[in-house]
PDB file of N, CA, C and O in Angstrom:
ATOM      1  N   UNK A   1       0.755  -1.054  -0.068  1.00  0.00           N
ATOM      2  CA  UNK A   1       0.138   0.017  -0.001  1.00  0.00           C
ATOM      3  C   UNK A   1       0.840   1.203   0.016  1.00  0.00           C
ATOM      4  O   UNK A   1       1.734   1.325   0.853  1.00  0.00           O
ATOM      5  N   UNK A   2       0.594   2.132  -0.781  1.00  0.00           N
ATOM      6  CA  UNK A   2       1.386   3.306  -0.863  1.00  0.00           C
ATOM      7  C   UNK A   2       0.784   4.447  -0.310  1.00  0.00           C
ATOM      8  O   UNK A   2      -0.428   4.477  -0.094  1.00  0.00           O
ATOM      9  N   UNK A   3       1.675   5.569  -0.014  1.00  0.00           N
ATOM     10  CA  UNK A   3       1.448   6.542   0.859  1.00  0.00           C
ATOM     11  C   UNK A   3      -0.017   7.405   0.221  1.00  0.00           C
ATOM     12  O   UNK A   3      -0.776   7.930   1.035  1.00  0.00           O
ATOM     13  N   UNK A   4      -0.252   7.469  -0.972  1.00  0.00           N
ATOM     14  CA  UNK A   4      -1.446   7.984  -1.534  1.00  0.00           C
ATOM     15  C   UNK A   4      -2.602   7.072  -1.168  1.00  0.00           C
ATOM     16  O   UNK A   4      -3.593   7.555  -0.621  1.00  0.00           O
ATOM     17  N   UNK A   5      -2.527   5.849  -1.427  1.00  0.00           N
ATOM     18  CA  UNK A   5      -3.854   4.954  -0.728  1.00  0.00           C
ATOM     19  C   UNK A   5      -4.196   5.081   0.430  1.00  0.00           C
ATOM     20  O   UNK A   5      -5.366   5.030   0.812  1.00  0.00           O
ATOM     21  N   UNK A   6      -3.014   5.301   1.284  1.00  0.00           N
ATOM     22  CA  UNK A   6      -3.367   5.627   2.797  1.00  0.00           C
ATOM     23  C   UNK A   6      -4.115   6.684   3.166  1.00  0.00           C
ATOM     24  O   UNK A   6      -5.027   6.644   3.992  1.00  0.00           O
ATOM     25  N   UNK A   7      -3.655   7.862   2.421  1.00  0.00           N
ATOM     26  CA  UNK A   7      -4.059   9.256   2.767  1.00  0.00           C
ATOM     27  C   UNK A   7      -5.554   9.305   2.304  1.00  0.00           C
ATOM     28  O   UNK A   7      -6.446   9.875   2.934  1.00  0.00           O
ATOM     29  N   UNK A   8      -5.709   8.653   1.155  1.00  0.00           N
ATOM     30  CA  UNK A   8      -7.190   8.437   0.667  1.00  0.00           C
ATOM     31  C   UNK A   8      -8.128   7.639   1.384  1.00  0.00           C
ATOM     32  O   UNK A   8      -9.296   7.967   1.592  1.00  0.00           O
ATOM     33  N   UNK A   9      -7.495   6.410   1.818  1.00  0.00           N
ATOM     34  CA  UNK A   9      -8.347   5.829   2.802  1.00  0.00           C
ATOM     35  C   UNK A   9      -8.556   6.561   4.225  1.00  0.00           C
ATOM     36  O   UNK A   9      -9.611   6.424   4.845  1.00  0.00           O
ATOM     37  N   UNK A  10      -7.649   7.230   4.633  1.00  0.00           N
ATOM     38  CA  UNK A  10      -7.964   8.061   5.903  1.00  0.00           C
ATOM     39  C   UNK A  10      -9.026   9.247   5.571  1.00  0.00           C
ATOM     40  O   UNK A  10      -9.885   9.584   6.386  1.00  0.00           O
ATOM     41  N   UNK A  11      -8.896   9.766   4.458  1.00  0.00           N
ATOM     42  CA  UNK A  11      -9.760  10.797   4.165  1.00  0.00           C
ATOM     43  C   UNK A  11     -11.208  10.485   3.902  1.00  0.00           C
ATOM     44  O   UNK A  11     -12.149  11.269   4.023  1.00  0.00           O
ATOM     45  N   UNK A  12     -11.252   9.125   3.493  1.00  0.00           N
ATOM     46  CA  UNK A  12     -12.999   8.496   3.316  1.00  0.00           C
ATOM     47  C   UNK A  12     -13.279   8.401   4.808  1.00  0.00           C
ATOM     48  O   UNK A  12     -14.233   8.944   5.364  1.00  0.00           O
ATOM     49  N   UNK A  13     -12.288   7.607   5.440  1.00  0.00           N
ATOM     50  CA  UNK A  13     -12.779   7.451   6.932  1.00  0.00           C
ATOM     51  C   UNK A  13     -13.137   8.662   7.565  1.00  0.00           C
ATOM     52  O   UNK A  13     -14.233   8.775   8.114  1.00  0.00           O
ATOM     53  N   UNK A  14     -12.179   9.721   7.534  1.00  0.00           N
ATOM     54  CA  UNK A  14     -12.602  10.966   8.141  1.00  0.00           C
ATOM     55  C   UNK A  14     -14.143  11.489   7.734  1.00  0.00           C
ATOM     56  O   UNK A  14     -15.057  11.743   8.519  1.00  0.00           O
ATOM     57  N   UNK A  15     -14.156  11.572   6.283  1.00  0.00           N
ATOM     58  CA  UNK A  15     -15.438  11.895   5.727  1.00  0.00           C
ATOM     59  C   UNK A  15     -16.538  11.339   6.343  1.00  0.00           C
ATOM     60  O   UNK A  15     -17.439  12.076   6.740  1.00  0.00           O
ATOM     61  N   UNK A  16     -16.606   9.876   6.510  1.00  0.00           N
ATOM     62  CA  UNK A  16     -17.622   8.907   7.131  1.00  0.00           C
ATOM     63  C   UNK A  16     -17.834   9.281   8.423  1.00  0.00           C
ATOM     64  O   UNK A  16     -18.966   9.302   8.907  1.00  0.00           O
ATOM     65  N   UNK A  17     -16.735   9.615   9.100  1.00  0.00           N
ATOM     66  CA  UNK A  17     -16.937   9.863  10.562  1.00  0.00           C
ATOM     67  C   UNK A  17     -17.809  11.364  10.568  1.00  0.00           C
ATOM     68  O   UNK A  17     -18.861  11.608  11.159  1.00  0.00           O
ATOM     69  N   UNK A  18     -17.307  11.914  10.039  1.00  0.00           N
ATOM     70  CA  UNK A  18     -17.820  13.589   9.767  1.00  0.00           C
ATOM     71  C   UNK A  18     -19.407  13.526   9.369  1.00  0.00           C
ATOM     72  O   UNK A  18     -20.225  14.245   9.942  1.00  0.00           O
ATOM     73  N   UNK A  19     -19.671  12.854   8.618  1.00  0.00           N
ATOM     74  CA  UNK A  19     -21.036  12.692   7.896  1.00  0.00           C
ATOM     75  C   UNK A  19     -21.924  11.931   9.033  1.00  0.00           C
ATOM     76  O   UNK A  19     -23.120  12.197   9.144  1.00  0.00           O
ATOM     77  N   UNK A  20     -21.194  10.839   9.990  1.00  0.00           N
ATOM     78  CA  UNK A  20     -22.115  10.467  10.836  1.00  0.00           C
ATOM     79  C   UNK A  20     -22.639  11.434  11.907  1.00  0.00           C
ATOM     80  O   UNK A  20     -23.811  11.558  12.264  1.00  0.00           O
ATOM     81  N   UNK A  21     -21.354  12.223  12.441  1.00  0.00           N
ATOM     82  CA  UNK A  21     -21.690  13.197  13.298  1.00  0.00           C
ATOM     83  C   UNK A  21     -22.558  14.449  12.801  1.00  0.00           C
ATOM     84  O   UNK A  21     -23.279  15.076  13.577  1.00  0.00           O
ATOM     85  N   UNK A  22     -22.464  14.674  11.814  1.00  0.00           N
ATOM     86  CA  UNK A  22     -23.537  15.636  11.126  1.00  0.00           C
ATOM     87  C   UNK A  22     -24.811  15.156  11.043  1.00  0.00           C
ATOM     88  O   UNK A  22     -25.692  16.016  11.056  1.00  0.00           O
ATOM     89  N   UNK A  23     -25.230  13.735  10.943  1.00  0.00           N
ATOM     90  CA  UNK A  23     -26.326  13.138  10.862  1.00  0.00           C
ATOM     91  C   UNK A  23     -27.000  13.270  12.263  1.00  0.00           C
ATOM     92  O   UNK A  23     -28.147  13.677  12.449  1.00  0.00           O
ATOM     93  N   UNK A  24     -26.147  12.879  13.188  1.00  0.00           N
ATOM     94  CA  UNK A  24     -26.558  12.972  14.565  1.00  0.00           C
ATOM     95  C   UNK A  24     -26.870  14.183  14.869  1.00  0.00           C
ATOM     96  O   UNK A  24     -28.011  14.329  15.306  1.00  0.00           O
ATOM     97  N   UNK A  25     -26.029  15.371  14.750  1.00  0.00           N
ATOM     98  CA  UNK A  25     -26.412  16.590  15.087  1.00  0.00           C
ATOM     99  C   UNK A  25     -27.811  17.070  14.464  1.00  0.00           C
ATOM    100  O   UNK A  25     -28.543  17.809  15.122  1.00  0.00           O
ATOM    101  N   UNK A  26     -28.157  16.641  13.203  1.00  0.00           N
ATOM    102  CA  UNK A  26     -29.446  17.161  12.612  1.00  0.00           C
ATOM    103  C   UNK A  26     -30.409  16.423  13.307  1.00  0.00           C
ATOM    104  O   UNK A  26     -31.278  17.029  13.934  1.00  0.00           O
ATOM    105  N   UNK A  27     -30.382  15.300  13.286  1.00  0.00           N
ATOM    106  CA  UNK A  27     -31.359  14.597  14.157  1.00  0.00           C
ATOM    107  C   UNK A  27     -31.776  15.196  15.377  1.00  0.00           C
ATOM    108  O   UNK A  27     -32.961  15.489  15.534  1.00  0.00           O
ATOM    109  N   UNK A  28     -30.770  15.449  16.418  1.00  0.00           N
ATOM    110  CA  UNK A  28     -30.935  16.144  17.404  1.00  0.00           C
ATOM    111  C   UNK A  28     -31.395  17.472  17.441  1.00  0.00           C
ATOM    112  O   UNK A  28     -31.990  17.921  18.420  1.00  0.00           O
ATOM    113  N   UNK A  29     -31.137  18.164  16.367  1.00  0.00           N
ATOM    114  CA  UNK A  29     -31.815  19.530  16.076  1.00  0.00           C
ATOM    115  C   UNK A  29     -33.148  19.442  16.004  1.00  0.00           C
ATOM    116  O   UNK A  29     -33.902  20.060  16.756  1.00  0.00           O
ATOM    117  N   UNK A  30     -33.571  18.548  14.952  1.00  0.00           N
ATOM    118  CA  UNK A  30     -34.984  18.091  14.753  1.00  0.00           C
ATOM    119  C   UNK A  30     -35.515  17.835  16.052  1.00  0.00           C
ATOM    120  O   UNK A  30     -36.515  18.514  16.287  1.00  0.00           O
ATOM    121  N   UNK A  31     -35.145  17.034  17.011  1.00  0.00           N
ATOM    122  CA  UNK A  31     -35.748  16.708  18.115  1.00  0.00           C
ATOM    123  C   UNK A  31     -35.906  18.091  19.057  1.00  0.00           C
ATOM    124  O   UNK A  31     -36.986  18.320  19.601  1.00  0.00           O
ATOM    125  N   UNK A  32     -34.859  18.922  19.201  1.00  0.00           N
ATOM    126  CA  UNK A  32     -34.859  20.035  20.102  1.00  0.00           C
ATOM    127  C   UNK A  32     -36.198  21.101  19.454  1.00  0.00           C
ATOM    128  O   UNK A  32     -37.003  21.627  20.224  1.00  0.00           O
ATOM    129  N   UNK A  33     -36.253  21.282  18.024  1.00  0.00           N
ATOM    130  CA  UNK A  33     -36.840  22.339  17.816  1.00  0.00           C
ATOM    131  C   UNK A  33     -38.365  21.860  17.463  1.00  0.00           C
ATOM    132  O   UNK A  33     -38.673  21.250  16.439  1.00  0.00           O
ATOM    133  N   UNK A  34     -39.337  22.288  18.597  1.00  0.00           N
ATOM    134  CA  UNK A  34     -40.773  21.771  18.396  1.00  0.00           C
ATOM    135  C   UNK A  34     -41.497  22.069  17.092  1.00  0.00           C
ATOM    136  O   UNK A  34     -42.327  21.265  16.666  1.00  0.00           O
ATOM    137  N   UNK A  35     -41.228  23.142  16.472  1.00  0.00           N
ATOM    138  CA  UNK A  35     -41.907  23.478  15.100  1.00  0.00           C
ATOM    139  C   UNK A  35     -41.630  23.130  14.238  1.00  0.00           C
ATOM    140  O   UNK A  35     -42.237  23.555  13.255  1.00  0.00           O
ATOM    141  N   UNK A  36     -40.327  21.939  14.007  1.00  0.00           N
ATOM    142  CA  UNK A  36     -39.904  21.510  13.075  1.00  0.00           C
ATOM    143  C   UNK A  36     -40.903  20.631  12.333  1.00  0.00           C
ATOM    144  O   UNK A  36     -41.589  19.714  12.782  1.00  0.00           O
ATOM    145  N   UNK A  37     -40.816  21.209  10.861  1.00  0.00           N
ATOM    146  CA  UNK A  37     -42.029  20.519  10.064  1.00  0.00           C
ATOM    147  C   UNK A  37     -41.205  19.061   9.370  1.00  0.00           C
ATOM    148  O   UNK A  37     -40.164  19.064   8.714  1.00  0.00           O
ATOM    149  N   UNK A  38     -41.872  18.124   9.679  1.00  0.00           N
ATOM    150  CA  UNK A  38     -41.325  16.721   9.244  1.00  0.00           C
ATOM    151  C   UNK A  38     -41.925  16.443   7.812  1.00  0.00           C
ATOM    152  O   UNK A  38     -43.054  16.865   7.561  1.00  0.00           O
ATOM    153  N   UNK A  39     -41.227  15.766   6.897  1.00  0.00           N
ATOM    154  CA  UNK A  39     -39.867  16.167   6.687  1.00  0.00           C
ATOM    155  C   UNK A  39     -39.773  17.311   6.107  1.00  0.00           C
ATOM    156  O   UNK A  39     -40.646  17.864   5.439  1.00  0.00           O
ATOM    157  N   UNK A  40     -38.528  17.757   6.393  1.00  0.00           N
ATOM    158  CA  UNK A  40     -37.910  19.127   5.884  1.00  0.00           C
ATOM    159  C   UNK A  40     -36.667  19.067   5.669  1.00  0.00           C
ATOM    160  O   UNK A  40     -35.890  18.249   6.160  1.00  0.00           O
ATOM    161  N   UNK A  41     -36.343  20.198   4.693  1.00  0.00           N
ATOM    162  CA  UNK A  41     -35.041  20.131   4.351  1.00  0.00           C
ATOM    163  C   UNK A  41     -33.942  20.867   5.425  1.00  0.00           C
ATOM    164  O   UNK A  41     -34.364  21.527   6.375  1.00  0.00           O
ATOM    165  N   UNK A  42     -32.776  20.718   5.220  1.00  0.00           N
ATOM    166  CA  UNK A  42     -31.730  21.569   6.118  1.00  0.00           C
ATOM    167  C   UNK A  42     -32.279  23.015   6.253  1.00  0.00           C
ATOM    168  O   UNK A  42     -32.480  23.522   7.357  1.00  0.00           O
ATOM    169  N   UNK A  43     -32.514  23.662   5.068  1.00  0.00           N
ATOM    170  CA  UNK A  43     -32.821  25.158   5.219  1.00  0.00           C
ATOM    171  C   UNK A  43     -34.069  25.469   5.904  1.00  0.00           C
ATOM    172  O   UNK A  43     -34.187  26.501   6.565  1.00  0.00           O
ATOM    173  N   UNK A  44     -34.929  24.683   5.783  1.00  0.00           N
ATOM    174  CA  UNK A  44     -36.228  24.736   6.602  1.00  0.00           C
ATOM    175  C   UNK A  44     -35.895  24.580   8.140  1.00  0.00           C
ATOM    176  O   UNK A  44     -36.367  25.283   9.034  1.00  0.00           O
ATOM    177  N   UNK A  45     -35.102  23.657   8.275  1.00  0.00           N
ATOM    178  CA  UNK A  45     -34.987  23.126   9.729  1.00  0.00           C
ATOM    179  C   UNK A  45     -34.083  24.481  10.193  1.00  0.00           C
ATOM    180  O   UNK A  45     -34.468  25.173  11.135  1.00  0.00           O
ATOM    181  N   UNK A  46     -33.242  24.694   9.685  1.00  0.00           N
ATOM    182  CA  UNK A  46     -32.448  25.941  10.310  1.00  0.00           C
ATOM    183  C   UNK A  46     -33.175  27.073  10.154  1.00  0.00           C
ATOM    184  O   UNK A  46     -32.773  28.112  10.678  1.00  0.00           O
ATOM    185  N   UNK A  47     -34.305  27.046   9.441  1.00  0.00           N
ATOM    186  CA  UNK A  47     -35.049  28.580   9.651  1.00  0.00           C
ATOM    187  C   UNK A  47     -36.028  28.339  10.769  1.00  0.00           C
ATOM    188  O   UNK A  47     -36.267  29.298  11.502  1.00  0.00           O
ATOM    189  N   UNK A  48     -36.735  26.990  11.041  1.00  0.00           N
ATOM    190  CA  UNK A  48     -37.313  26.802  11.986  1.00  0.00           C
ATOM    191  C   UNK A  48     -36.598  26.917  13.516  1.00  0.00           C
ATOM    192  O   UNK A  48     -37.213  27.492  14.414  1.00  0.00           O
ATOM    193  N   UNK A  49     -35.296  26.348  13.749  1.00  0.00           N
ATOM    194  CA  UNK A  49     -34.474  26.764  14.744  1.00  0.00           C
ATOM    195  C   UNK A  49     -34.249  28.084  14.879  1.00  0.00           C
ATOM    196  O   UNK A  49     -34.318  28.487  16.040  1.00  0.00           O
ATOM    197  N   UNK A  50     -33.964  29.002  13.924  1.00  0.00           N
ATOM    198  CA  UNK A  50     -33.961  30.335  14.254  1.00  0.00           C
ATOM    199  C   UNK A  50     -35.088  31.087  14.765  1.00  0.00           C
ATOM    200  O   UNK A  50     -35.006  31.937  15.651  1.00  0.00           O
ATOM    201  N   UNK A  51     -36.092  30.751  14.195  1.00  0.00           N
ATOM    202  CA  UNK A  51     -37.276  31.279  14.781  1.00  0.00           C
ATOM    203  C   UNK A  51     -37.581  30.701  15.939  1.00  0.00           C
ATOM    204  O   UNK A  51     -38.178  31.451  16.711  1.00  0.00           O
ATOM    205  N   UNK A  52     -37.304  29.243  16.460  1.00  0.00           N
ATOM    206  CA  UNK A  52     -37.560  29.161  17.860  1.00  0.00           C
ATOM    207  C   UNK A  52     -36.560  29.736  19.030  1.00  0.00           C
ATOM    208  O   UNK A  52     -36.877  29.942  20.202  1.00  0.00           O
ATOM    209  N   UNK A  53     -35.332  29.934  18.452  1.00  0.00           N
ATOM    210  CA  UNK A  53     -34.286  30.660  19.218  1.00  0.00           C
ATOM    211  C   UNK A  53     -35.107  32.280  19.604  1.00  0.00           C
ATOM    212  O   UNK A  53     -35.155  32.707  20.758  1.00  0.00           O
ATOM    213  N   UNK A  54     -35.615  32.913  18.589  1.00  0.00           N
ATOM    214  CA  UNK A  54     -36.003  34.121  18.656  1.00  0.00           C
ATOM    215  C   UNK A  54     -37.270  34.216  19.719  1.00  0.00           C
ATOM    216  O   UNK A  54     -37.460  35.099  20.555  1.00  0.00           O
ATOM    217  N   UNK A  55     -38.127  32.985  19.428  1.00  0.00           N
ATOM    218  CA  UNK A  55     -39.381  32.931  20.559  1.00  0.00           C
ATOM    219  C   UNK A  55     -38.689  32.774  21.633  1.00  0.00           C
ATOM    220  O   UNK A  55     -38.855  33.632  22.500  1.00  0.00           O
ATOM    221  N   UNK A  56     -37.877  31.839  21.864  1.00  0.00           N
ATOM    222  CA  UNK A  56     -37.152  31.935  23.327  1.00  0.00           C
ATOM    223  C   UNK A  56     -36.495  33.012  23.909  1.00  0.00           C
ATOM    224  O   UNK A  56     -36.531  33.123  25.135  1.00  0.00           O
ATOM    225  N   UNK A  57     -35.780  33.987  23.090  1.00  0.00           N
ATOM    226  CA  UNK A  57     -35.364  35.085  23.559  1.00  0.00           C
ATOM    227  C   UNK A  57     -36.443  36.185  23.939  1.00  0.00           C
ATOM    228  O   UNK A  57     -36.169  37.057  24.763  1.00  0.00           O
ATOM    229  N   UNK A  58     -37.642  36.118  23.328  1.00  0.00           N
ATOM    230  CA  UNK A  58     -38.655  36.819  23.700  1.00  0.00           C
ATOM    231  C   UNK A  58     -39.202  36.531  24.995  1.00  0.00           C
ATOM    232  O   UNK A  58     -39.416  37.483  25.745  1.00  0.00           O
ATOM    233  N   UNK A  59     -39.487  35.244  25.410  1.00  0.00           N
ATOM    234  CA  UNK A  59     -39.805  34.615  26.340  1.00  0.00           C
ATOM    235  C   UNK A  59     -39.103  35.100  27.739  1.00  0.00           C
ATOM    236  O   UNK A  59     -39.634  35.529  28.763  1.00  0.00           O
ATOM    237  N   UNK A  60     -37.718  34.881  27.423  1.00  0.00           N
ATOM    238  CA  UNK A  60     -36.653  35.532  28.555  1.00  0.00           C
ATOM    239  C   UNK A  60     -36.757  36.738  28.777  1.00  0.00           C
ATOM    240  O   UNK A  60     -36.775  37.134  29.943  1.00  0.00           O
ATOM    241  N   UNK A  61     -36.849  37.599  27.731  1.00  0.00           N
ATOM    242  CA  UNK A  61     -37.253  39.139  28.054  1.00  0.00           C
ATOM    243  C   UNK A  61     -38.409  39.418  28.841  1.00  0.00           C
ATOM    244  O   UNK A  61     -38.514  40.283  29.711  1.00  0.00           O
ATOM    245  N   UNK A  62     -39.324  38.546  28.423  1.00  0.00           N
ATOM    246  CA  UNK A  62     -40.840  38.839  29.073  1.00  0.00           C
ATOM    247  C   UNK A  62     -40.387  38.459  30.466  1.00  0.00           C
ATOM    248  O   UNK A  62     -40.407  39.352  31.313  1.00  0.00           O
ATOM    249  N   UNK A  63     -39.991  37.279  30.803  1.00  0.00           N
ATOM    250  CA  UNK A  63     -39.952  36.607  32.237  1.00  0.00           C
ATOM    251  C   UNK A  63     -38.856  37.906  33.202  1.00  0.00           C
ATOM    252  O   UNK A  63     -38.958  38.162  34.402  1.00  0.00           O
ATOM    253  N   UNK A  64     -38.074  38.401  32.411  1.00  0.00           N
ATOM    254  CA  UNK A  64     -36.927  39.169  33.160  1.00  0.00           C
ATOM    255  C   UNK A  64     -37.866  40.597  33.361  1.00  0.00           C
ATOM    256  O   UNK A  64     -37.624  41.236  34.385  1.00  0.00           O
ATOM    257  N   UNK A  65     -38.802  41.067  32.541  1.00  0.00           N
ATOM    258  CA  UNK A  65     -39.450  42.270  32.746  1.00  0.00           C
ATOM    259  C   UNK A  65     -40.243  42.075  33.838  1.00  0.00           C
ATOM    260  O   UNK A  65     -40.394  42.999  34.637  1.00  0.00           O
ATOM    261  N   UNK A  66     -40.898  40.770  34.038  1.00  0.00           N
ATOM    262  CA  UNK A  66     -41.826  40.570  35.001  1.00  0.00           C
ATOM    263  C   UNK A  66     -41.234  40.571  36.306  1.00  0.00           C
ATOM    264  O   UNK A  66     -41.733  41.154  37.268  1.00  0.00           O
ATOM    265  N   UNK A  67     -40.189  39.929  36.333  1.00  0.00           N
ATOM    266  CA  UNK A  67     -39.314  39.655  37.447  1.00  0.00           C
ATOM    267  C   UNK A  67     -38.918  41.027  37.945  1.00  0.00           C
ATOM    268  O   UNK A  67     -38.975  41.259  39.152  1.00  0.00           O
ATOM    269  N   UNK A  68     -38.523  41.943  37.090  1.00  0.00           N
ATOM    270  CA  UNK A  68     -38.162  43.284  37.595  1.00  0.00           C
ATOM    271  C   UNK A  68     -39.245  44.074  38.187  1.00  0.00           C
ATOM    272  O   UNK A  68     -39.059  44.871  39.106  1.00  0.00           O
ATOM    273  N   UNK A  69     -40.376  43.840  37.645  1.00  0.00           N
ATOM    274  CA  UNK A  69     -41.471  44.450  37.779  1.00  0.00           C
ATOM    275  C   UNK A  69     -41.920  43.838  39.371  1.00  0.00           C
ATOM    276  O   UNK A  69     -42.166  44.655  40.259  1.00  0.00           O
ATOM    277  N   UNK A  70     -41.986  42.643  39.591  1.00  0.00           N
ATOM    278  CA  UNK A  70     -42.287  42.211  40.813  1.00  0.00           C
ATOM    279  C   UNK A  70     -41.231  42.435  41.763  1.00  0.00           C
ATOM    280  O   UNK A  70     -41.486  42.189  42.942  1.00  0.00           O
ATOM    281  N   UNK A  71     -39.995  42.895  41.428  1.00  0.00           N
ATOM    282  CA  UNK A  71     -38.845  42.937  42.372  1.00  0.00           C
ATOM    283  C   UNK A  71     -39.026  44.248  42.971  1.00  0.00           C
ATOM    284  O   UNK A  71     -38.721  44.486  44.140  1.00  0.00           O
ATOM    285  N   UNK A  72     -39.656  45.326  41.950  1.00  0.00           N
ATOM    286  CA  UNK A  72     -39.899  46.543  42.662  1.00  0.00           C
ATOM    287  C   UNK A  72     -41.129  46.761  43.413  1.00  0.00           C
ATOM    288  O   UNK A  72     -41.430  47.844  43.915  1.00  0.00           O
ATOM    289  N   UNK A  73     -41.866  45.644  43.477  1.00  0.00           N
ATOM    290  CA  UNK A  73     -43.220  46.076  44.377  1.00  0.00           C
ATOM    291  C   UNK A  73     -42.690  45.695  45.760  1.00  0.00           C
ATOM    292  O   UNK A  73     -43.394  45.855  46.757  1.00  0.00           O
TER     293      UNK A  73
END
């Protein structure tokens, strides 16, 4: 086996490992995003995730405002 064959095999192995990690991460993101439309492409998944993050940020902001208001009383 020459050096180029080894590097090609190593590159393919690395690519397969990266692909498995990516699939696992996408699966986890689908699980975390409640409004994710199934089935959907990555673009829609990322858009749903961004919308969900914005919604969570608004909820945190409202809770902080309520806490500040209640703390003042």
